[in-house]
C-alpha positions as CSV (number, residue, x, y, z in Angstrom):
1,X,0.0,0.0,0.0
2,X,2.9,2.4,0.8
3,X,4.3,1.9,-2.7
4,X,1.0,3.1,-4.2
5,X,1.0,6.2,-2.0
6,X,4.6,6.9,-3.0
7,X,4.0,6.3,-6.7
8,X,0.9,8.6,-6.5
9,X,2.9,11.3,-4.8
10,X,5.7,11.1,-7.4
11,X,3.3,11.3,-10.3
12,X,1.5,14.3,-8.8
13,X,4.8,16.0,-8.1
14,X,6.0,15.3,-11.6
15,X,2.8,16.7,-13.0
16,X,3.1,19.9,-11.0
17,X,6.7,20.5,-11.8
18,X,6.3,19.6,-15.5
19,X,3.3,21.9,-15.8
20,X,5.1,24.8,-14.3
21,X,8.2,24.4,-16.4
22,X,6.2,24.0,-19.7
23,X,3.9,26.9,-19.0
24,X,6.6,29.3,-17.8
25,X,8.7,28.5,-20.9
26,X,5.7,29.1,-23.1
27,X,4.4,32.3,-21.4
28,X,7.9,33.9,-21.4
29,X,8.4,33.5,-25.2
30,X,9.3,36.9,-26.9
31,X,6.2,36.8,-29.0
32,X,4.1,37.1,-25.8
33,X,6.0,40.1,-24.5
34,X,2.9,42.3,-24.7
35,X,-0.7,42.1,-23.8
36,X,-2.4,38.9,-24.7
37,X,-6.2,38.8,-25.2
38,X,-8.1,40.3,-22.2
39,X,-4.9,41.1,-20.4
40,X,-5.5,44.5,-22.0
41,X,-8.2,45.0,-19.3
42,X,-7.1,43.2,-16.2
43,X,-3.4,44.2,-16.2
44,X,-4.0,48.0,-16.6
45,X,-6.8,47.9,-14.0
46,X,-4.3,46.2,-11.6
47,X,-1.7,48.9,-12.4
48,X,-4.2,51.7,-11.9
49,X,-5.3,50.4,-8.5
50,X,-1.7,50.2,-7.4
51,X,-1.1,53.7,-8.7
52,X,-4.1,55.0,-6.6
53,X,-2.6,53.2,-3.6
54,X,0.7,55.1,-4.1
55,X,2.7,52.1,-5.2
56,X,5.4,52.8,-7.8
57,X,6.1,50.0,-10.2
58,X,9.2,49.2,-12.2
59,X,9.6,47.9,-15.7
60,X,13.2,47.5,-17.1
61,X,13.7,46.8,-20.8
62,X,16.0,43.7,-20.7
63,X,17.5,44.6,-24.0
64,X,18.4,48.3,-23.4
65,X,18.4,48.4,-19.6
66,X,16.1,51.4,-19.7
67,X,13.2,52.0,-17.3
68,X,9.6,52.5,-18.5
69,X,7.4,55.4,-17.5
70,X,4.0,56.6,-18.7
71,X,3.3,60.4,-18.8
72,X,-0.5,60.8,-18.7
73,X,-2.1,64.2,-19.3
74,X,-5.2,65.4,-17.5
75,X,-7.0,66.0,-20.8
76,X,-6.5,66.4,-24.5
77,X,-5.9,70.1,-24.3
78,X,-3.0,69.6,-21.8
79,X,-1.7,66.9,-24.1
80,X,-1.7,69.4,-27.0
81,X,-0.3,72.2,-24.9
82,X,2.6,70.3,-23.1
83,X,3.3,67.2,-25.2
84,X,6.1,69.0,-27.1
85,X,7.6,70.3,-23.9
86,X,7.7,66.9,-22.4
87,X,9.4,65.6,-25.5
88,X,12.1,68.3,-25.2
89,X,12.7,67.5,-21.6
90,X,13.0,63.8,-22.5
91,X,15.7,64.5,-25.0
92,X,17.8,66.2,-22.2
93,X,17.7,63.0,-20.1
94,X,18.2,60.5,-23.0
95,X,14.6,59.4,-22.6
96,X,13.2,57.7,-25.7
97,X,9.6,58.2,-26.7
98,X,8.4,54.6,-27.5
99,X,4.7,55.2,-27.7
100,X,2.3,58.1,-28.4
101,X,-1.2,57.0,-27.2
102,X,-4.0,58.0,-29.5
103,X,-7.0,56.7,-27.5
104,X,-6.2,58.7,-24.4
105,X,-3.8,61.7,-23.7
106,X,-0.5,60.2,-22.9
107,X,3.1,59.2,-23.8
108,X,5.3,56.3,-23.0
109,X,9.1,56.7,-22.5
110,X,12.0,54.5,-21.7
111,X,14.9,56.2,-19.9
112,X,18.2,55.2,-18.3
113,X,17.6,54.4,-14.6
114,X,20.1,57.0,-13.4
115,X,18.1,59.7,-15.3
116,X,14.7,58.6,-14.0
117,X,14.4,60.8,-10.9
118,X,16.0,63.9,-12.6
119,X,13.6,63.5,-15.5
120,X,10.6,63.4,-13.2
121,X,11.9,66.4,-11.2
122,X,12.3,68.4,-14.5
123,X,8.7,67.6,-15.4
124,X,7.5,68.7,-12.0
125,X,9.4,72.0,-12.2
126,X,8.2,72.7,-15.7
127,X,4.6,71.6,-16.1
128,X,1.7,73.1,-14.1
129,X,0.4,71.0,-11.2
130,X,-2.6,68.9,-12.2
131,X,-1.8,69.0,-15.9
132,X,-0.3,65.5,-15.9
133,X,0.7,62.5,-13.7
134,X,3.2,59.8,-13.9
135,X,2.7,56.0,-13.9
136,X,6.0,54.2,-13.9
137,X,6.0,50.6,-15.3
138,X,5.0,48.8,-18.5
139,X,3.2,50.6,-21.4
140,X,-0.6,50.7,-21.6
141,X,-2.6,49.2,-24.4
142,X,-3.9,52.0,-26.6
143,X,-7.6,51.8,-25.4
144,X,-10.0,54.6,-24.6
145,X,-9.9,55.7,-20.9
146,X,-7.7,52.7,-20.1
147,X,-5.6,55.0,-17.8
148,X,-8.6,55.2,-15.5
149,X,-10.0,51.7,-15.9
150,X,-10.4,49.7,-12.7
151,X,-12.4,46.7,-13.8
152,X,-14.9,47.1,-11.0
153,X,-17.4,45.0,-12.9
154,X,-15.5,42.0,-11.5
155,X,-14.4,41.4,-7.9
156,X,-10.7,41.9,-7.1
157,X,-9.1,38.6,-5.9
158,X,-7.7,37.7,-9.3
159,X,-6.4,41.2,-9.8
160,X,-4.9,41.0,-6.3
161,X,-2.6,38.2,-7.5
162,X,-1.7,40.2,-10.6
163,X,-1.0,43.3,-8.5
164,X,1.2,41.2,-6.1
165,X,3.2,39.9,-9.0
166,X,3.7,43.4,-10.4
167,X,5.5,44.4,-7.2
168,X,8.4,42.2,-8.4
169,X,8.5,44.0,-11.8
170,X,5.8,45.2,-14.1
171,X,6.4,42.9,-17.1
172,X,4.4,40.3,-18.9
173,X,5.9,37.1,-17.5
174,X,5.5,38.4,-14.0
175,X,1.8,39.1,-14.6
176,X,1.4,35.4,-15.6
177,X,3.3,33.6,-13.0
178,X,0.4,33.6,-10.5
179,X,-1.8,32.1,-13.2
180,X,0.7,29.3,-13.8
181,X,1.0,28.7,-10.0
182,X,-2.8,28.6,-9.8
183,X,-2.9,25.8,-12.4
184,X,-0.2,23.9,-10.6
185,X,-1.9,24.2,-7.2
186,X,-5.4,23.1,-8.4
187,X,-4.0,19.8,-9.5
188,X,-3.4,18.3,-6.0
189,X,-6.7,19.8,-4.8
190,X,-8.7,18.0,-7.6
191,X,-6.7,14.7,-7.2
192,X,-7.0,14.6,-3.5
193,X,-10.7,15.4,-3.5
194,X,-11.3,12.5,-5.9
195,X,-9.1,10.3,-3.6
196,X,-11.1,11.3,-0.5
197,X,-14.4,10.4,-2.1
198,X,-13.3,7.2,-3.7
199,X,-10.4,6.1,-1.5
200,X,-8.7,5.0,-4.8
201,X,-5.4,6.3,-6.1
202,X,-6.6,5.3,-9.6
203,X,-9.6,7.6,-9.3
204,X,-7.3,10.4,-8.2
205,X,-5.0,9.9,-11.1
206,X,-8.0,9.8,-13.6
207,X,-9.1,13.2,-12.1
208,X,-5.6,14.5,-12.4
209,X,-5.3,13.5,-16.0
210,X,-8.5,15.2,-17.0
211,X,-7.4,18.3,-15.1
212,X,-3.9,18.6,-16.5
213,X,-5.1,17.7,-20.1
214,X,-8.0,20.2,-20.0
215,X,-7.4,22.6,-22.9
216,X,-9.3,25.5,-21.2
217,X,-7.4,25.3,-18.0
218,X,-4.1,25.1,-19.9
219,X,-4.9,28.0,-22.1
220,X,-6.1,30.3,-19.3
221,X,-3.0,29.4,-17.1
222,X,-0.6,31.3,-19.4
223,X,-2.4,34.6,-19.4
224,X,-3.0,37.2,-16.7
225,X,-6.8,36.9,-16.7
226,X,-9.2,35.9,-13.9
227,X,-10.6,32.6,-14.9
228,X,-7.8,30.3,-13.8
229,X,-8.2,31.7,-10.3
230,X,-11.9,30.8,-10.4
231,X,-10.8,27.3,-11.2
232,X,-8.3,27.3,-8.3
233,X,-10.8,28.4,-5.7
234,X,-13.6,26.2,-7.0
235,X,-11.1,23.4,-6.7
236,X,-10.4,24.5,-3.1
237,X,-14.1,24.6,-2.4
238,X,-14.7,21.1,-3.8
239,X,-11.6,19.8,-1.9
240,X,-12.8,21.1,1.4
241,X,-16.4,19.8,0.9
242,X,-14.9,16.4,0.2
243,X,-13.0,16.5,3.5
244,X,-16.1,17.8,5.4
245,X,-14.4,21.1,6.3
246,X,-17.6,23.0,5.8
247,X,-16.5,26.2,7.5
248,X,-13.4,26.4,5.5
249,X,-15.4,25.5,2.4
250,X,-17.7,28.4,3.1
251,X,-14.8,30.8,3.2
252,X,-13.4,29.2,0.0
253,X,-16.6,29.7,-2.0
254,X,-16.4,33.3,-0.9
255,X,-12.9,33.5,-2.3
256,X,-14.1,31.9,-5.5
257,X,-16.8,34.5,-5.9
258,X,-14.3,37.2,-5.1
259,X,-12.5,36.3,-8.3
260,X,-15.5,36.2,-10.5
261,X,-19.1,35.9,-9.4
262,X,-19.4,32.6,-11.4
263,X,-17.0,31.1,-8.8
264,X,-19.8,31.2,-6.3
265,X,-22.3,29.5,-8.5
266,X,-21.8,26.2,-6.5
267,X,-22.8,27.9,-3.3
268,X,-26.2,26.1,-3.1
269,X,-24.4,22.9,-2.4
270,X,-22.9,24.4,0.7
271,X,-26.3,25.9,1.7
272,X,-28.0,22.5,1.4
273,X,-25.3,20.8,3.3
274,X,-25.4,23.4,6.1
275,X,-29.2,23.1,6.2
276,X,-28.8,19.3,6.8
277,X,-25.9,19.3,9.2
278,X,-25.9,22.4,11.3
279,X,-28.2,22.1,14.4
280,X,-28.3,25.7,15.5
281,X,-29.4,28.8,13.6
282,X,-26.2,30.8,14.4
283,X,-24.0,28.0,13.1
284,X,-26.1,27.6,10.0
285,X,-26.0,31.3,9.3
286,X,-22.3,31.4,9.8
287,X,-21.6,28.6,7.3
288,X,-24.2,29.5,4.8
289,X,-23.8,33.3,4.7
290,X,-21.3,34.9,7.1
291,X,-18.2,33.0,6.1
292,X,-18.9,33.2,2.3
293,X,-19.5,36.9,2.6
294,X,-16.3,37.4,4.6
295,X,-14.3,35.4,2.0
296,X,-15.8,37.6,-0.7
297,X,-15.2,41.0,1.0
298,X,-11.6,40.6,2.3
299,X,-9.9,40.3,-1.2
300,X,-11.9,43.4,-2.3
301,X,-10.3,45.6,0.4
302,X,-7.6,47.1,-1.9
303,X,-10.3,48.3,-4.3
304,X,-12.3,49.7,-1.4
305,X,-9.2,51.6,-0.2
306,X,-8.4,52.8,-3.8
307,X,-11.8,54.3,-4.6
308,X,-13.7,54.3,-1.2
309,X,-16.0,51.6,0.2
310,X,-19.2,53.3,-0.9
311,X,-18.0,53.9,-4.4
312,X,-16.8,50.3,-4.6
313,X,-20.2,49.1,-3.4
314,X,-22.1,51.3,-5.9
315,X,-19.9,50.1,-8.8
316,X,-20.2,46.4,-7.7
317,X,-24.0,46.6,-7.5
318,X,-24.1,48.5,-10.8
319,X,-22.0,45.7,-12.4
320,X,-25.0,43.3,-12.3
321,X,-26.7,45.3,-15.1
322,X,-23.5,44.8,-17.1
323,X,-23.3,41.0,-16.3
324,X,-27.0,40.6,-17.4
325,X,-26.6,42.5,-20.7
326,X,-25.5,41.6,-24.2
327,X,-22.0,42.9,-25.0
328,X,-22.5,43.0,-28.7
329,X,-22.2,40.5,-31.5
330,X,-18.9,39.0,-30.5
331,X,-17.7,36.4,-33.1
332,X,-16.1,34.5,-30.2
333,X,-19.2,34.2,-28.0
334,X,-20.4,30.7,-27.1
335,X,-23.5,30.1,-25.0
336,X,-23.3,27.6,-22.2
337,X,-24.8,24.7,-24.2
338,X,-22.2,25.1,-26.9
339,X,-19.4,24.4,-24.3
340,X,-20.4,20.7,-24.2
341,X,-19.5,20.2,-27.8
342,X,-16.6,22.8,-28.0
343,X,-18.4,25.0,-30.4
344,X,-16.6,28.3,-31.1
345,X,-13.5,28.2,-28.9
346,X,-12.3,31.5,-27.7
347,X,-9.1,32.7,-29.4
348,X,-6.4,34.0,-27.0
349,X,-3.6,34.5,-29.5
350,X,-2.7,33.8,-33.2
351,X,0.7,32.7,-34.4
352,X,1.2,30.7,-32.2
353,X,-2.5,29.8,-32.0
354,X,-3.9,29.5,-28.5
355,X,-7.6,28.8,-28.0
356,X,-9.7,28.2,-24.9
357,X,-11.2,25.0,-26.1
358,X,-13.5,22.9,-24.0
359,X,-13.2,19.1,-23.4
360,X,-16.5,17.5,-24.8
361,X,-15.6,14.1,-23.3
362,X,-15.4,15.6,-19.8
363,X,-18.5,17.8,-20.1
364,X,-20.7,15.3,-22.0
365,X,-19.8,12.6,-19.5
366,X,-21.4,14.8,-16.8
367,X,-24.6,14.6,-18.8
368,X,-24.3,10.8,-19.1
369,X,-23.5,10.4,-15.4
370,X,-27.0,11.8,-14.5
371,X,-28.3,8.4,-15.6
372,X,-26.0,6.6,-13.2
373,X,-26.0,9.1,-10.3
374,X,-28.3,7.1,-7.9
375,X,-26.1,4.0,-8.3
376,X,-22.9,6.1,-7.9
377,X,-24.4,7.9,-4.9
378,X,-25.1,4.6,-3.1
379,X,-21.5,3.5,-3.6
380,X,-19.7,6.8,-3.1
381,X,-21.9,9.3,-1.3
382,X,-19.4,12.1,-1.5
383,X,-19.8,12.3,-5.3
384,X,-23.0,14.2,-4.9
385,X,-21.2,17.4,-3.8
386,X,-18.9,18.0,-6.8
387,X,-21.7,16.8,-9.1
388,X,-24.0,19.4,-7.5
389,X,-21.3,22.1,-7.8
390,X,-21.0,21.4,-11.5
391,X,-24.7,21.4,-12.3
392,X,-25.6,24.4,-10.1
393,X,-22.8,26.3,-11.9
394,X,-24.3,25.3,-15.3
395,X,-27.8,26.3,-14.1
396,X,-26.6,29.8,-13.0
397,X,-24.9,30.3,-16.4
398,X,-28.2,29.3,-18.0
399,X,-30.0,31.8,-15.7
400,X,-27.6,34.5,-16.6
401,X,-28.3,33.9,-20.3
402,X,-32.0,33.9,-19.8
403,X,-31.8,37.2,-17.9
404,X,-30.0,38.9,-20.8
405,X,-26.3,38.0,-20.2
406,X,-26.1,36.3,-23.6
407,X,-22.5,37.1,-24.3
408,X,-20.7,34.0,-22.9
409,X,-17.4,32.4,-23.8
410,X,-15.8,29.0,-23.6
411,X,-13.2,30.1,-21.1
412,X,-16.0,30.4,-18.5
413,X,-15.8,26.6,-18.2
414,X,-12.8,26.9,-15.9
415,X,-15.4,26.9,-13.1
416,X,-16.8,23.6,-14.4
417,X,-13.6,21.6,-14.9
418,X,-12.5,20.9,-11.3
419,X,-15.8,19.4,-10.1
420,X,-16.2,17.6,-13.4
421,X,-12.7,16.1,-13.1
422,X,-13.4,14.9,-9.6
423,X,-16.7,13.3,-10.6
424,X,-15.0,11.7,-13.7
425,X,-12.3,10.2,-11.5
426,X,-14.7,8.7,-9.0
427,X,-17.3,7.6,-11.6
428,X,-14.9,5.9,-14.0
429,X,-13.3,4.1,-11.1
430,X,-16.7,2.7,-10.1
431,X,-18.3,2.2,-13.5
432,X,-15.5,0.5,-15.3
433,X,-14.8,-3.1,-14.3
434,X,-11.1,-3.1,-14.0
435,X,-10.9,-6.9,-13.7
436,X,-11.9,-6.9,-17.4
437,X,-8.5,-5.3,-18.1
438,X,-6.5,-7.4,-15.8
439,X,-8.1,-10.6,-17.0
440,X,-7.5,-9.5,-20.6
441,X,-3.9,-8.8,-19.9
442,X,-3.4,-12.3,-18.4
443,X,-5.2,-13.7,-21.5
444,X,-2.9,-11.8,-23.9
445,X,0.1,-13.1,-21.9
446,X,-1.1,-16.7,-22.2
447,X,-1.7,-16.3,-25.9
448,X,1.7,-14.9,-26.3
449,X,3.4,-17.8,-24.6
450,X,1.3,-20.3,-26.4
451,X,2.2,-18.7,-29.8
452,X,5.8,-18.7,-28.7
453,X,5.7,-22.4,-27.8
454,X,3.9,-23.1,-31.1
455,X,6.6,-21.4,-33.1
456,X,9.3,-23.2,-31.2
457,X,7.7,-26.5,-31.9
458,X,7.4,-25.7,-35.6
459,X,11.1,-24.8,-35.8
460,X,12.0,-28.0,-34.0
């Protein structure tokens, strides 16, 4: 038995190390040294929050050794009035204008680090107060009002990770390292949840394979977007439910919803479980409501500090109208029922081509398992919780669509993969008769030796 445990641990460790190495190497390729897909929204929002909190970021061009800085004017007239003056000052300090923004009033320069402070001081001494401000770090995408964008339509936990990574250098590979780590960490959570329910290392390995091989998770783990963190905290939620750590699970579902609201779509499973198990009203309220709300609010504190708690609340509540609206005729949109057949994968990058494709085998199996659920439940009762998390999440996505939020994408399935992988591991381990394989292998061996003996007799 110990050798099985050791082999499982080694396989899991190899998967985690291999995943990190591959994804880090892929995400750090020169072709990705810029914004990829929706990084154009989440990364600038993270930078803008840090700027409002008074944090000065650093980007160093590894080729030239120069430091990046954005000069952003208060309005278009100040840009027209002082843009030339800024250019003249930049020449005095060997600052090179790398970008002129056209969608908002601003310039991006790279400057030798020793000249950075003198350059800023010269600007301060020359330009009127309030006519501009400085945001050190990487350049912005040239998008309208991006210099003020905070992405308050989504909660802040995912951006908290991006912001933390930026403190070590505002450059693309740093933005993505937390995403890679999230993919690595969700692997043991899914595998161990499957093991806890089934008490089978084989079930755990099946769950691990479906997790590591999932094309959506892999695609989202190399970009600085929010959805891989949804998968991580949904994995944590399912893991804690499997281990009957209901209070921690309550906090975890709050964290999942603090990344994207879809991370909390599995909350009814916790509510039903608390309703059945908690004997007192205060404990029920704590598990079902207080702990999830606490888990949701804590990661949003940086945003509350940056714009004020009331403004954050107003913008958060106002975001529901955005979530329940059509975002226009996006050619990449894919309603929830298309996800089950991988129709219209979401393109993240071209050349190399990276698409957030779904795994129809995994998702359609969850439909098939509905027919076997009563039997599976009698054998492994814990399977009902990840199964419920999956289908409640699907139902809430369908509800979002019905209420007007018809612009959906395949990468939203990151919330579905962890519970589906757990169910797949447990279900396949129960439904497949493994003695059929072991018996067949013995038969093949017998046939082989009989054939070998027959050939030997013919030669003799």
